[in-house]
C-alpha positions, -999 to 999 in steps of 0.1 A, spaced: 0 0 0 15 33 -10 -5 55 14 6 55 51 -6 70 83 2 107 85 1 113 47 -19 141 33 -44 128 7 -67 143 -19 -102 129 -22 -110 122 -59 -146 110 -57 -177 110 -35 -194 136 -14 -161 151 -2 -146 154 -37 -118 179 -39 -110 180 -2 -77 172 14 -70 157 48 -45 138 70 -47 100 72 -56 89 107 -55 51 101 -51 25 74 -68 -9 71 -47 -30 47 -71 -59 46 -101 -39 36 -80 -14 16 -96 16 34 -84 47 51 -98 70 78 -91 106 69 -94 136 93 -126 156 86 -136 134 56 -166 111 52 -182 123 85 -212 104 98 -234 107 129 -233 78 154 -259 74 181 -238 68 213 -253 49 242 -246 64 277 -214 50 292 -193 57 323 -170 79 303 -199 98 286 -229 96 309 -251 117 286 -245 97 254 -261 114 224 -252 119 188 -215 119 179 -200 129 146 -171 107 135 -150 99 105 -158 67 86 -135 47 63 -131 56 26 -117 32 0 -81 35 -12 -91 39 -48 -110 71 -41 -79 90 -29 -45 101 -41 -15 115 -23 -14 153 -22 17 170 -33 23 204 -17 47 215 -44 22 208 -72 -8 219 -50 -27 188 -62 -28 150 -64 1 130 -77 11 94 -84 37 77 -63 68 57 -73 94 40 -52 131 44 -55 160 27 -38 186 50 -23 219 38 -10 232 54 22 267 40 29 262 2 30 224 3 36 197 4 9 166 24 17 133 24 -3 117 58 -4 84 71 -20 88 98 -46 65 120 -66 63 109 -102 61 144 -117 87 162 -97 108 134 -83 108 148 -48 107 125 -18 73 122 0 
């Protein structure tokens, strides 16, 4: 999976099309992401010891991986990702890079 927790992504389709947000969690098995402030839904919360009132809570729901792209700040838009192997001394390190500009993500 080329998108990781902490990346900034651009939403390509759906109700939140055109918005950007930070990835909060990634589910590799379901190929879905939870993005901060994107795909918000209301959940009816039962009263608990932590929240004795309960009520309606607004929370982020997962969005499929195919509906987002990594956001490039230099391009101010979405970009495709490639991986490149960089050698530092005797160690080889794989890094993700922007396909258009070649800068490291």
